[in-house]
CHARMM internal coordinates of N, CA and C (Angstrom, degrees):
IC EDIT
DIST 1 N 1 CA 1.4700
DIST 1 CA 1 C 1.5134
ANGL 1 N 1 CA 1 C 110.67
DIST 1 C 2 N 1.3629
ANGL 1 CA 1 C 2 N 117.77
DIHE 1 N 1 CA 1 C 2 N -51.30
DIST 2 N 2 CA 1.4349
ANGL 1 C 2 N 2 CA 121.15
DIHE 1 CA 1 C 2 N 2 CA -179.58
DIST 2 CA 2 C 1.5367
ANGL 2 N 2 CA 2 C 111.57
DIHE 1 C 2 N 2 CA 2 C -60.30
DIST 2 C 3 N 1.3181
ANGL 2 CA 2 C 3 N 115.40
DIHE 2 N 2 CA 2 C 3 N -39.58
DIST 3 N 3 CA 1.4702
ANGL 2 C 3 N 3 CA 121.42
DIHE 2 CA 2 C 3 N 3 CA -178.60
DIST 3 CA 3 C 1.5394
ANGL 3 N 3 CA 3 C 109.82
DIHE 2 C 3 N 3 CA 3 C -60.54
DIST 3 C 4 N 1.3161
ANGL 3 CA 3 C 4 N 117.72
DIHE 3 N 3 CA 3 C 4 N -43.82
DIST 4 N 4 CA 1.4815
ANGL 3 C 4 N 4 CA 121.33
DIHE 3 CA 3 C 4 N 4 CA 179.51
DIST 4 CA 4 C 1.5251
ANGL 4 N 4 CA 4 C 109.49
DIHE 3 C 4 N 4 CA 4 C -64.16
DIST 4 C 5 N 1.3267
ANGL 4 CA 4 C 5 N 117.87
DIHE 4 N 4 CA 4 C 5 N -46.53
DIST 5 N 5 CA 1.4684
ANGL 4 C 5 N 5 CA 121.36
DIHE 4 CA 4 C 5 N 5 CA -179.93
DIST 5 CA 5 C 1.4942
ANGL 5 N 5 CA 5 C 110.60
DIHE 4 C 5 N 5 CA 5 C -60.04
DIST 5 C 6 N 1.3092
ANGL 5 CA 5 C 6 N 117.65
DIHE 5 N 5 CA 5 C 6 N -43.35
DIST 6 N 6 CA 1.4668
ANGL 5 C 6 N 6 CA 123.11
DIHE 5 CA 5 C 6 N 6 CA -179.01
DIST 6 CA 6 C 1.5068
ANGL 6 N 6 CA 6 C 110.10
DIHE 5 C 6 N 6 CA 6 C -63.31
DIST 6 C 7 N 1.3183
ANGL 6 CA 6 C 7 N 117.94
DIHE 6 N 6 CA 6 C 7 N -43.55
DIST 7 N 7 CA 1.4411
ANGL 6 C 7 N 7 CA 122.02
DIHE 6 CA 6 C 7 N 7 CA -178.55
DIST 7 CA 7 C 1.5196
ANGL 7 N 7 CA 7 C 112.21
DIHE 6 C 7 N 7 CA 7 C -69.38
DIST 7 C 8 N 1.3126
ANGL 7 CA 7 C 8 N 117.33
DIHE 7 N 7 CA 7 C 8 N -30.99
DIST 8 N 8 CA 1.4600
ANGL 7 C 8 N 8 CA 120.96
DIHE 7 CA 7 C 8 N 8 CA -178.03
DIST 8 CA 8 C 1.5402
ANGL 8 N 8 CA 8 C 112.33
DIHE 7 C 8 N 8 CA 8 C -84.26
DIST 8 C 9 N 1.3133
ANGL 8 CA 8 C 9 N 118.95
DIHE 8 N 8 CA 8 C 9 N -10.61
DIST 9 N 9 CA 1.4693
ANGL 8 C 9 N 9 CA 123.24
DIHE 8 CA 8 C 9 N 9 CA -177.17
DIST 9 CA 9 C 1.5272
ANGL 9 N 9 CA 9 C 110.14
DIHE 8 C 9 N 9 CA 9 C -130.09
DIST 9 C 10 N 1.3361
ANGL 9 CA 9 C 10 N 116.94
DIHE 9 N 9 CA 9 C 10 N 62.23
DIST 10 N 10 CA 1.4859
ANGL 9 C 10 N 10 CA 118.93
DIHE 9 CA 9 C 10 N 10 CA -176.63
DIST 10 CA 10 C 1.5351
ANGL 10 N 10 CA 10 C 112.45
DIHE 9 C 10 N 10 CA 10 C -67.29
DIST 10 C 11 N 1.3155
ANGL 10 CA 10 C 11 N 113.69
DIHE 10 N 10 CA 10 C 11 N 114.94
DIST 11 N 11 CA 1.4655
ANGL 10 C 11 N 11 CA 122.43
DIHE 10 CA 10 C 11 N 11 CA 172.22
DIST 11 CA 11 C 1.5185
ANGL 11 N 11 CA 11 C 113.58
DIHE 10 C 11 N 11 CA 11 C 49.06
DIST 11 C 12 N 1.2965
ANGL 11 CA 11 C 12 N 116.49
DIHE 11 N 11 CA 11 C 12 N 37.80
DIST 12 N 12 CA 1.4777
ANGL 11 C 12 N 12 CA 122.95
DIHE 11 CA 11 C 12 N 12 CA 178.93
DIST 12 CA 12 C 1.5436
ANGL 12 N 12 CA 12 C 107.61
DIHE 11 C 12 N 12 CA 12 C -99.73
DIST 12 C 13 N 1.3380
ANGL 12 CA 12 C 13 N 115.74
DIHE 12 N 12 CA 12 C 13 N 63.11
DIST 13 N 13 CA 1.4550
ANGL 12 C 13 N 13 CA 120.25
DIHE 12 CA 12 C 13 N 13 CA -177.83
DIST 13 CA 13 C 1.5384
ANGL 13 N 13 CA 13 C 111.95
DIHE 12 C 13 N 13 CA 13 C 55.37
DIST 13 C 14 N 1.3095
ANGL 13 CA 13 C 14 N 114.91
DIHE 13 N 13 CA 13 C 14 N 37.20
DIST 14 N 14 CA 1.4552
ANGL 13 C 14 N 14 CA 120.99
DIHE 13 CA 13 C 14 N 14 CA -173.87
DIST 14 CA 14 C 1.5299
ANGL 14 N 14 CA 14 C 107.57
DIHE 13 C 14 N 14 CA 14 C -144.96
DIST 14 C 15 N 1.3081
ANGL 14 CA 14 C 15 N 117.18
DIHE 14 N 14 CA 14 C 15 N 129.86
DIST 15 N 15 CA 1.4781
ANGL 14 C 15 N 15 CA 120.66
DIHE 14 CA 14 C 15 N 15 CA 178.45
DIST 15 CA 15 C 1.5086
ANGL 15 N 15 CA 15 C 107.81
DIHE 14 C 15 N 15 CA 15 C -144.19
DIST 15 C 16 N 1.3379
ANGL 15 CA 15 C 16 N 113.68
DIHE 15 N 15 CA 15 C 16 N 144.79
DIST 16 N 16 CA 1.4365
ANGL 15 C 16 N 16 CA 120.40
DIHE 15 CA 15 C 16 N 16 CA 173.52
DIST 16 CA 16 C 1.5358
ANGL 16 N 16 CA 16 C 106.24
DIHE 15 C 16 N 16 CA 16 C -109.41
DIST 16 C 17 N 1.3288
ANGL 16 CA 16 C 17 N 113.84
DIHE 16 N 16 CA 16 C 17 N 135.46
DIST 17 N 17 CA 1.4596
ANGL 16 C 17 N 17 CA 120.18
DIHE 16 CA 16 C 17 N 17 CA 174.83
DIST 17 CA 17 C 1.5178
ANGL 17 N 17 CA 17 C 105.79
DIHE 16 C 17 N 17 CA 17 C -124.40
DIST 17 C 18 N 1.3176
ANGL 17 CA 17 C 18 N 117.27
DIHE 17 N 17 CA 17 C 18 N 117.07
DIST 18 N 18 CA 1.4556
ANGL 17 C 18 N 18 CA 121.81
DIHE 17 CA 17 C 18 N 18 CA 177.29
DIST 18 CA 18 C 1.4761
ANGL 18 N 18 CA 18 C 110.74
DIHE 17 C 18 N 18 CA 18 C -91.12
DIST 18 C 19 N 1.3270
ANGL 18 CA 18 C 19 N 116.76
DIHE 18 N 18 CA 18 C 19 N 127.34
DIST 19 N 19 CA 1.4511
ANGL 18 C 19 N 19 CA 120.89
DIHE 18 CA 18 C 19 N 19 CA 178.51
DIST 19 CA 19 C 1.5153
ANGL 19 N 19 CA 19 C 107.73
DIHE 18 C 19 N 19 CA 19 C -119.84
DIST 19 C 20 N 1.2998
ANGL 19 CA 19 C 20 N 114.51
DIHE 19 N 19 CA 19 C 20 N 115.62
DIST 20 N 20 CA 1.4678
ANGL 19 C 20 N 20 CA 120.45
DIHE 19 CA 19 C 20 N 20 CA -179.33
DIST 20 CA 20 C 1.5290
ANGL 20 N 20 CA 20 C 108.58
DIHE 19 C 20 N 20 CA 20 C -97.55
DIST 20 C 21 N 1.3406
ANGL 20 CA 20 C 21 N 115.32
DIHE 20 N 20 CA 20 C 21 N 143.47
DIST 21 N 21 CA 1.4437
ANGL 20 C 21 N 21 CA 119.37
DIHE 20 CA 20 C 21 N 21 CA 173.22
DIST 21 CA 21 C 1.5331
ANGL 21 N 21 CA 21 C 109.48
DIHE 20 C 21 N 21 CA 21 C -113.20
DIST 21 C 22 N 1.3560
ANGL 21 CA 21 C 22 N 114.69
DIHE 21 N 21 CA 21 C 22 N 14.15
DIST 22 N 22 CA 1.4718
ANGL 21 C 22 N 22 CA 121.72
DIHE 21 CA 21 C 22 N 22 CA -178.27
DIST 22 CA 22 C 1.5222
ANGL 22 N 22 CA 22 C 109.13
DIHE 21 C 22 N 22 CA 22 C -59.04
DIST 22 C 23 N 1.3094
ANGL 22 CA 22 C 23 N 115.76
DIHE 22 N 22 CA 22 C 23 N 129.31
DIST 23 N 23 CA 1.4590
ANGL 22 C 23 N 23 CA 122.11
DIHE 22 CA 22 C 23 N 23 CA 179.85
DIST 23 CA 23 C 1.5395
ANGL 23 N 23 CA 23 C 113.17
DIHE 22 C 23 N 23 CA 23 C -76.77
DIST 23 C 24 N 1.2835
ANGL 23 CA 23 C 24 N 118.11
DIHE 23 N 23 CA 23 C 24 N -17.90
DIST 24 N 24 CA 1.4559
ANGL 23 C 24 N 24 CA 122.35
DIHE 23 CA 23 C 24 N 24 CA -177.72
DIST 24 CA 24 C 1.5299
ANGL 24 N 24 CA 24 C 109.24
DIHE 23 C 24 N 24 CA 24 C -108.85
DIST 24 C 25 N 1.3240
ANGL 24 CA 24 C 25 N 117.12
DIHE 24 N 24 CA 24 C 25 N 101.11
DIST 25 N 25 CA 1.4293
ANGL 24 C 25 N 25 CA 122.91
DIHE 24 CA 24 C 25 N 25 CA -173.25
DIST 25 CA 25 C 1.5469
ANGL 25 N 25 CA 25 C 111.38
DIHE 24 C 25 N 25 CA 25 C -60.97
DIST 25 C 26 N 1.3121
ANGL 25 CA 25 C 26 N 118.78
DIHE 25 N 25 CA 25 C 26 N -35.93
DIST 26 N 26 CA 1.4626
ANGL 25 C 26 N 26 CA 120.98
DIHE 25 CA 25 C 26 N 26 CA -179.26
DIST 26 CA 26 C 1.5373
ANGL 26 N 26 CA 26 C 111.28
DIHE 25 C 26 N 26 CA 26 C -63.08
DIST 26 C 27 N 1.2925
ANGL 26 CA 26 C 27 N 116.91
DIHE 26 N 26 CA 26 C 27 N -43.78
DIST 27 N 27 CA 1.4774
ANGL 26 C 27 N 27 CA 120.07
DIHE 26 CA 26 C 27 N 27 CA 178.49
DIST 27 CA 27 C 1.5144
ANGL 27 N 27 CA 27 C 110.50
DIHE 26 C 27 N 27 CA 27 C -63.75
DIST 27 C 28 N 1.3107
ANGL 27 CA 27 C 28 N 117.28
DIHE 27 N 27 CA 27 C 28 N -39.49
DIST 28 N 28 CA 1.4698
ANGL 27 C 28 N 28 CA 122.91
DIHE 27 CA 27 C 28 N 28 CA 178.41
DIST 28 CA 28 C 1.5060
ANGL 28 N 28 CA 28 C 111.46
DIHE 27 C 28 N 28 CA 28 C -62.57
DIST 28 C 29 N 1.3366
ANGL 28 CA 28 C 29 N 118.68
DIHE 28 N 28 CA 28 C 29 N -47.66
DIST 29 N 29 CA 1.4605
ANGL 28 C 29 N 29 CA 121.74
DIHE 28 CA 28 C 29 N 29 CA -178.75
DIST 29 CA 29 C 1.5312
ANGL 29 N 29 CA 29 C 110.89
DIHE 28 C 29 N 29 CA 29 C -67.56
DIST 29 C 30 N 1.3400
ANGL 29 CA 29 C 30 N 117.14
DIHE 29 N 29 CA 29 C 30 N -36.12
DIST 30 N 30 CA 1.4717
ANGL 29 C 30 N 30 CA 119.22
DIHE 29 CA 29 C 30 N 30 CA 176.54
DIST 30 CA 30 C 1.5398
ANGL 30 N 30 CA 30 C 111.44
DIHE 29 C 30 N 30 CA 30 C -64.16
DIST 30 C 31 N 1.3438
ANGL 30 CA 30 C 31 N 116.48
DIHE 30 N 30 CA 30 C 31 N -39.85
DIST 31 N 31 CA 1.4482
ANGL 30 C 31 N 31 CA 120.12
DIHE 30 CA 30 C 31 N 31 CA 179.86
DIST 31 CA 31 C 1.4861
ANGL 31 N 31 CA 31 C 110.89
DIHE 30 C 31 N 31 CA 31 C -66.08
DIST 31 C 32 N 1.3615
ANGL 31 CA 31 C 32 N 118.00
DIHE 31 N 31 CA 31 C 32 N -39.34
DIST 32 N 32 CA 1.4722
ANGL 31 C 32 N 32 CA 121.10
DIHE 31 CA 31 C 32 N 32 CA 176.29
DIST 32 CA 32 C 1.5119
ANGL 32 N 32 CA 32 C 111.86
DIHE 31 C 32 N 32 CA 32 C -60.49
DIST 32 C 33 N 1.3215
ANGL 32 CA 32 C 33 N 116.56
DIHE 32 N 32 CA 32 C 33 N -45.44
DIST 33 N 33 CA 1.4633
ANGL 32 C 33 N 33 CA 120.74
DIHE 32 CA 32 C 33 N 33 CA 177.66
DIST 33 CA 33 C 1.5395
ANGL 33 N 33 CA 33 C 112.12
DIHE 32 C 33 N 33 CA 33 C -62.82
DIST 33 C 34 N 1.3199
ANGL 33 CA 33 C 34 N 116.16
DIHE 33 N 33 CA 33 C 34 N -43.38
DIST 34 N 34 CA 1.4425
ANGL 33 C 34 N 34 CA 119.51
DIHE 33 CA 33 C 34 N 34 CA -177.58
DIST 34 CA 34 C 1.5477
ANGL 34 N 34 CA 34 C 111.79
DIHE 33 C 34 N 34 CA 34 C -65.84
DIST 34 C 35 N 1.3072
ANGL 34 CA 34 C 35 N 116.92
DIHE 34 N 34 CA 34 C 35 N -44.62
DIST 35 N 35 CA 1.4574
ANGL 34 C 35 N 35 CA 122.95
DIHE 34 CA 34 C 35 N 35 CA -178.42
DIST 35 CA 35 C 1.5108
ANGL 35 N 35 CA 35 C 115.23
DIHE 34 C 35 N 35 CA 35 C -80.75
DIST 35 C 36 N 1.3272
ANGL 35 CA 35 C 36 N 117.15
DIHE 35 N 35 CA 35 C 36 N -14.07
DIST 36 N 36 CA 1.4725
ANGL 35 C 36 N 36 CA 124.44
DIHE 35 CA 35 C 36 N 36 CA -179.01
DIST 36 CA 36 C 1.5119
ANGL 36 N 36 CA 36 C 111.06
DIHE 35 C 36 N 36 CA 36 C 52.34
DIST 36 C 37 N 1.3193
ANGL 36 CA 36 C 37 N 115.47
DIHE 36 N 36 CA 36 C 37 N 55.58
DIST 37 N 37 CA 1.4586
ANGL 36 C 37 N 37 CA 120.05
DIHE 36 CA 36 C 37 N 37 CA 178.71
DIST 37 CA 37 C 1.4954
ANGL 37 N 37 CA 37 C 109.29
DIHE 36 C 37 N 37 CA 37 C -82.37
DIST 37 C 38 N 1.3071
ANGL 37 CA 37 C 38 N 117.57
DIHE 37 N 37 CA 37 C 38 N 114.81
DIST 38 N 38 CA 1.4649
ANGL 37 C 38 N 38 CA 123.12
DIHE 37 CA 37 C 38 N 38 CA -170.19
DIST 38 CA 38 C 1.5268
ANGL 38 N 38 CA 38 C 114.23
DIHE 37 C 38 N 38 CA 38 C -96.35
DIST 38 C 39 N 1.3002
ANGL 38 CA 38 C 39 N 118.31
DIHE 38 N 38 CA 38 C 39 N 11.26
DIST 39 N 39 CA 1.4238
ANGL 38 C 39 N 39 CA 120.12
DIHE 38 CA 38 C 39 N 39 CA 177.19
DIST 39 CA 39 C 1.5193
ANGL 39 N 39 CA 39 C 110.80
DIHE 38 C 39 N 39 CA 39 C -101.83
DIST 39 C 40 N 1.2791
ANGL 39 CA 39 C 40 N 117.10
DIHE 39 N 39 CA 39 C 40 N -179.97
DIST 40 N 40 CA 1.4630
ANGL 39 C 40 N 40 CA 122.44
DIHE 39 CA 39 C 40 N 40 CA -179.51
DIST 40 CA 40 C 1.5256
ANGL 40 N 40 CA 40 C 109.12
DIHE 39 C 40 N 40 CA 40 C -63.57
DIST 40 C 41 N 1.2969
ANGL 40 CA 40 C 41 N 116.73
DIHE 40 N 40 CA 40 C 41 N 129.95
DIST 41 N 41 CA 1.4717
ANGL 40 C 41 N 41 CA 122.36
DIHE 40 CA 40 C 41 N 41 CA -179.88
DIST 41 CA 41 C 1.5476
ANGL 41 N 41 CA 41 C 109.09
DIHE 40 C 41 N 41 CA 41 C -132.91
DIST 41 C 42 N 1.2966
ANGL 41 CA 41 C 42 N 117.71
DIHE 41 N 41 CA 41 C 42 N 126.63
DIST 42 N 42 CA 1.4726
ANGL 41 C 42 N 42 CA 121.45
DIHE 41 CA 41 C 42 N 42 CA 175.76
DIST 42 CA 42 C 1.5093
ANGL 42 N 42 CA 42 C 108.81
DIHE 41 C 42 N 42 CA 42 C -130.47
DIST 42 C 43 N 1.3315
ANGL 42 CA 42 C 43 N 115.41
DIHE 42 N 42 CA 42 C 43 N 162.99
DIST 43 N 43 CA 1.4274
ANGL 42 C 43 N 43 CA 119.56
DIHE 42 CA 42 C 43 N 43 CA -177.16
DIST 43 CA 43 C 1.5129
ANGL 43 N 43 CA 43 C 109.93
DIHE 42 C 43 N 43 CA 43 C -135.20
DIST 43 C 44 N 1.3135
ANGL 43 CA 43 C 44 N 116.52
DIHE 43 N 43 CA 43 C 44 N 128.85
DIST 44 N 44 CA 1.4525
ANGL 43 C 44 N 44 CA 122.85
DIHE 43 CA 43 C 44 N 44 CA 169.19
DIST 44 CA 44 C 1.5215
ANGL 44 N 44 CA 44 C 104.89
DIHE 43 C 44 N 44 CA 44 C -112.80
DIST 44 C 45 N 1.2855
ANGL 44 CA 44 C 45 N 117.35
DIHE 44 N 44 CA 44 C 45 N 98.72
DIST 45 N 45 CA 1.4831
ANGL 44 C 45 N 45 CA 122.37
DIHE 44 CA 44 C 45 N 45 CA -168.52
DIST 45 CA 45 C 1.5187
ANGL 45 N 45 CA 45 C 113.94
DIHE 44 C 45 N 45 CA 45 C -80.86
DIST 45 C 46 N 1.2864
ANGL 45 CA 45 C 46 N 116.39
DIHE 45 N 45 CA 45 C 46 N 49.99
DIST 46 N 46 CA 1.4724
ANGL 45 C 46 N 46 CA 120.45
DIHE 45 CA 45 C 46 N 46 CA 179.78
DIST 46 CA 46 C 1.5385
ANGL 46 N 46 CA 46 C 111.76
DIHE 45 C 46 N 46 CA 46 C -118.24
DIST 46 C 47 N 1.3339
ANGL 46 CA 46 C 47 N 116.82
DIHE 46 N 46 CA 46 C 47 N 13.24
DIST 47 N 47 CA 1.4217
ANGL 46 C 47 N 47 CA 119.32
DIHE 46 CA 46 C 47 N 47 CA 179.00
DIST 47 CA 47 C 1.5363
ANGL 47 N 47 CA 47 C 112.77
DIHE 46 C 47 N 47 CA 47 C 60.73
DIST 47 C 48 N 1.3050
ANGL 47 CA 47 C 48 N 115.44
DIHE 47 N 47 CA 47 C 48 N -148.00
DIST 48 N 48 CA 1.4687
ANGL 47 C 48 N 48 CA 121.13
DIHE 47 CA 47 C 48 N 48 CA -178.36
DIST 48 CA 48 C 1.5402
ANGL 48 N 48 CA 48 C 113.09
DIHE 47 C 48 N 48 CA 48 C -70.94
DIST 48 C 49 N 1.3370
ANGL 48 CA 48 C 49 N 117.54
DIHE 48 N 48 CA 48 C 49 N -4.80
DIST 49 N 49 CA 1.4515
ANGL 48 C 49 N 49 CA 120.24
DIHE 48 CA 48 C 49 N 49 CA -176.31
DIST 49 CA 49 C 1.5601
ANGL 49 N 49 CA 49 C 112.21
DIHE 48 C 49 N 49 CA 49 C -103.66
DIST 49 C 50 N 1.2958
ANGL 49 CA 49 C 50 N 117.29
DIHE 49 N 49 CA 49 C 50 N 4.07
DIST 50 N 50 CA 1.4541
ANGL 49 C 50 N 50 CA 120.37
DIHE 49 CA 49 C 50 N 50 CA 179.01
DIST 50 CA 50 C 1.5295
ANGL 50 N 50 CA 50 C 110.48
DIHE 49 C 50 N 50 CA 50 C -77.56
DIST 50 C 51 N 1.3353
ANGL 50 CA 50 C 51 N 115.38
DIHE 50 N 50 CA 50 C 51 N 163.00
DIST 51 N 51 CA 1.4737
ANGL 50 C 51 N 51 CA 121.15
DIHE 50 CA 50 C 51 N 51 CA -179.13
DIST 51 CA 51 C 1.5107
ANGL 51 N 51 CA 51 C 113.90
DIHE 50 C 51 N 51 CA 51 C -57.62
DIST 51 C 52 N 1.3218
ANGL 51 CA 51 C 52 N 115.68
DIHE 51 N 51 CA 51 C 52 N -41.55
DIST 52 N 52 CA 1.4795
ANGL 51 C 52 N 52 CA 119.08
DIHE 51 CA 51 C 52 N 52 CA -178.61
DIST 52 CA 52 C 1.5220
ANGL 52 N 52 CA 52 C 111.02
DIHE 51 C 52 N 52 CA 52 C -66.35
DIST 52 C 53 N 1.3266
ANGL 52 CA 52 C 53 N 115.53
DIHE 52 N 52 CA 52 C 53 N -48.08
DIST 53 N 53 CA 1.4778
ANGL 52 C 53 N 53 CA 119.34
DIHE 52 CA 52 C 53 N 53 CA 178.65
DIST 53 CA 53 C 1.5074
ANGL 53 N 53 CA 53 C 112.40
DIHE 52 C 53 N 53 CA 53 C -57.35
DIST 53 C 54 N 1.3089
ANGL 53 CA 53 C 54 N 116.46
DIHE 53 N 53 CA 53 C 54 N -41.85
DIST 54 N 54 CA 1.4786
ANGL 53 C 54 N 54 CA 121.27
DIHE 53 CA 53 C 54 N 54 CA -179.72
DIST 54 CA 54 C 1.4824
ANGL 54 N 54 CA 54 C 110.73
DIHE 53 C 54 N 54 CA 54 C -69.96
DIST 54 C 55 N 1.3454
ANGL 54 CA 54 C 55 N 117.56
DIHE 54 N 54 CA 54 C 55 N -46.23
DIST 55 N 55 CA 1.4767
ANGL 54 C 55 N 55 CA 120.44
DIHE 54 CA 54 C 55 N 55 CA -177.70
DIST 55 CA 55 C 1.5246
ANGL 55 N 55 CA 55 C 112.18
DIHE 54 C 55 N 55 CA 55 C -60.61
DIST 55 C 56 N 1.3767
ANGL 55 CA 55 C 56 N 116.64
DIHE 55 N 55 CA 55 C 56 N -39.26
DIST 56 N 56 CA 1.4507
ANGL 55 C 56 N 56 CA 119.80
DIHE 55 CA 55 C 56 N 56 CA -175.55
DIST 56 CA 56 C 1.5123
ANGL 56 N 56 CA 56 C 112.27
DIHE 55 C 56 N 56 CA 56 C -101.29
DIST 56 C 57 N 1.3110
ANGL 56 CA 56 C 57 N 117.26
DIHE 56 N 56 CA 56 C 57 N 14.32
DIST 57 N 57 CA 1.4748
ANGL 56 C 57 N 57 CA 124.20
DIHE 56 CA 56 C 57 N 57 CA 174.59
DIST 57 CA 57 C 1.5557
ANGL 57 N 57 CA 57 C 111.53
DIHE 56 C 57 N 57 CA 57 C 54.60
DIST 57 C 58 N 1.3308
ANGL 57 CA 57 C 58 N 115.11
DIHE 57 N 57 CA 57 C 58 N 47.46
DIST 58 N 58 CA 1.4565
ANGL 57 C 58 N 58 CA 119.13
DIHE 57 CA 57 C 58 N 58 CA 177.48
DIST 58 CA 58 C 1.5118
ANGL 58 N 58 CA 58 C 109.32
DIHE 57 C 58 N 58 CA 58 C -79.51
DIST 58 C 59 N 1.3414
ANGL 58 CA 58 C 59 N 114.83
DIHE 58 N 58 CA 58 C 59 N 109.93
DIST 59 N 59 CA 1.4453
ANGL 58 C 59 N 59 CA 118.83
DIHE 58 CA 58 C 59 N 59 CA -178.90
DIST 59 CA 59 C 1.5320
ANGL 59 N 59 CA 59 C 110.99
DIHE 58 C 59 N 59 CA 59 C -120.34
DIST 59 C 60 N 1.3338
ANGL 59 CA 59 C 60 N 118.19
DIHE 59 N 59 CA 59 C 60 N 1.70
DIST 60 N 60 CA 1.4380
ANGL 59 C 60 N 60 CA 123.87
DIHE 59 CA 59 C 60 N 60 CA 177.88
DIST 60 CA 60 C 1.5335
ANGL 60 N 60 CA 60 C 107.65
DIHE 59 C 60 N 60 CA 60 C -160.20
DIST 60 C 61 N 1.3339
ANGL 60 CA 60 C 61 N 114.57
DIHE 60 N 60 CA 60 C 61 N 157.52
DIST 61 N 61 CA 1.4396
ANGL 60 C 61 N 61 CA 119.47
DIHE 60 CA 60 C 61 N 61 CA -179.94
DIST 61 CA 61 C 1.5133
ANGL 61 N 61 CA 61 C 112.01
DIHE 60 C 61 N 61 CA 61 C -123.85
DIST 61 C 62 N 1.3173
ANGL 61 CA 61 C 62 N 119.59
DIHE 61 N 61 CA 61 C 62 N 144.96
DIST 62 N 62 CA 1.4443
ANGL 61 C 62 N 62 CA 125.79
DIHE 61 CA 61 C 62 N 62 CA -7.71
DIST 62 CA 62 C 1.5433
ANGL 62 N 62 CA 62 C 112.28
DIHE 61 C 62 N 62 CA 62 C -74.88
DIST 62 C 63 N 1.3001
ANGL 62 CA 62 C 63 N 113.99
DIHE 62 N 62 CA 62 C 63 N 161.79
DIST 63 N 63 CA 1.4742
ANGL 62 C 63 N 63 CA 120.23
DIHE 62 CA 62 C 63 N 63 CA 175.74
DIST 63 CA 63 C 1.5061
ANGL 63 N 63 CA 63 C 106.20
DIHE 62 C 63 N 63 CA 63 C -133.37
DIST 63 C 64 N 1.3031
ANGL 63 CA 63 C 64 N 117.55
DIHE 63 N 63 CA 63 C 64 N 127.60
DIST 64 N 64 CA 1.4505
ANGL 63 C 64 N 64 CA 122.55
DIHE 63 CA 63 C 64 N 64 CA -175.49
DIST 64 CA 64 C 1.5315
ANGL 64 N 64 CA 64 C 110.45
DIHE 63 C 64 N 64 CA 64 C -117.19
DIST 64 C 65 N 1.3254
ANGL 64 CA 64 C 65 N 114.26
DIHE 64 N 64 CA 64 C 65 N 144.59
DIST 65 N 65 CA 1.4539
ANGL 64 C 65 N 65 CA 120.95
DIHE 64 CA 64 C 65 N 65 CA 177.91
DIST 65 CA 65 C 1.5468
ANGL 65 N 65 CA 65 C 107.65
DIHE 64 C 65 N 65 CA 65 C -134.03
DIST 65 C 66 N 1.3231
ANGL 65 CA 65 C 66 N 116.80
DIHE 65 N 65 CA 65 C 66 N 144.14
DIST 66 N 66 CA 1.4202
ANGL 65 C 66 N 66 CA 121.98
DIHE 65 CA 65 C 66 N 66 CA 168.30
DIST 66 CA 66 C 1.5090
ANGL 66 N 66 CA 66 C 106.55
DIHE 65 C 66 N 66 CA 66 C -109.04
DIST 66 C 67 N 1.3224
ANGL 66 CA 66 C 67 N 115.66
DIHE 66 N 66 CA 66 C 67 N 118.77
DIST 67 N 67 CA 1.4755
ANGL 66 C 67 N 67 CA 120.43
DIHE 66 CA 66 C 67 N 67 CA -176.16
DIST 67 CA 67 C 1.5270
ANGL 67 N 67 CA 67 C 108.78
DIHE 66 C 67 N 67 CA 67 C -110.64
DIST 67 C 68 N 1.2911
ANGL 67 CA 67 C 68 N 115.62
DIHE 67 N 67 CA 67 C 68 N 128.57
DIST 68 N 68 CA 1.4449
ANGL 67 C 68 N 68 CA 122.76
DIHE 67 CA 67 C 68 N 68 CA 179.97
DIST 68 CA 68 C 1.4994
ANGL 68 N 68 CA 68 C 112.18
DIHE 67 C 68 N 68 CA 68 C -71.57
DIST 68 C 69 N 1.3291
ANGL 68 CA 68 C 69 N 115.67
DIHE 68 N 68 CA 68 C 69 N 150.11
DIST 69 N 69 CA 1.4606
ANGL 68 C 69 N 69 CA 121.16
DIHE 68 CA 68 C 69 N 69 CA 175.85
DIST 69 CA 69 C 1.5458
ANGL 69 N 69 CA 69 C 111.02
DIHE 68 C 69 N 69 CA 69 C -63.28
DIST 69 C 70 N 1.3133
ANGL 69 CA 69 C 70 N 114.10
DIHE 69 N 69 CA 69 C 70 N 149.75
DIST 70 N 70 CA 1.4802
ANGL 69 C 70 N 70 CA 119.82
DIHE 69 CA 69 C 70 N 70 CA 178.79
DIST 70 CA 70 C 1.5061
ANGL 70 N 70 CA 70 C 110.93
DIHE 69 C 70 N 70 CA 70 C -92.78
DIST 70 C 71 N 1.3322
ANGL 70 CA 70 C 71 N 118.18
DIHE 70 N 70 CA 70 C 71 N 1.82
DIST 71 N 71 CA 1.4529
ANGL 70 C 71 N 71 CA 120.36
DIHE 70 CA 70 C 71 N 71 CA -178.78
DIST 71 CA 71 C 1.5011
ANGL 71 N 71 CA 71 C 113.39
DIHE 70 C 71 N 71 CA 71 C -71.29
END
COOR INIT
IC SEED 1 N 1 CA 1 C
IC BUILD
């Protein structure tokens, strides 16, 4: 679903940032390659105990947020 939305709205004030909390980097990079996710992807490999997961109250996966522009 996200892939279709991203492809239909190229750089129209819209960006997807994927944040993984996967503790196994190899599995994460293989999944990125398999799914061909072409947006920004980062990994904080600390699971549910990482700063990002705690800050954004990630208690289940996947978890999606729509964040407004700061402009």
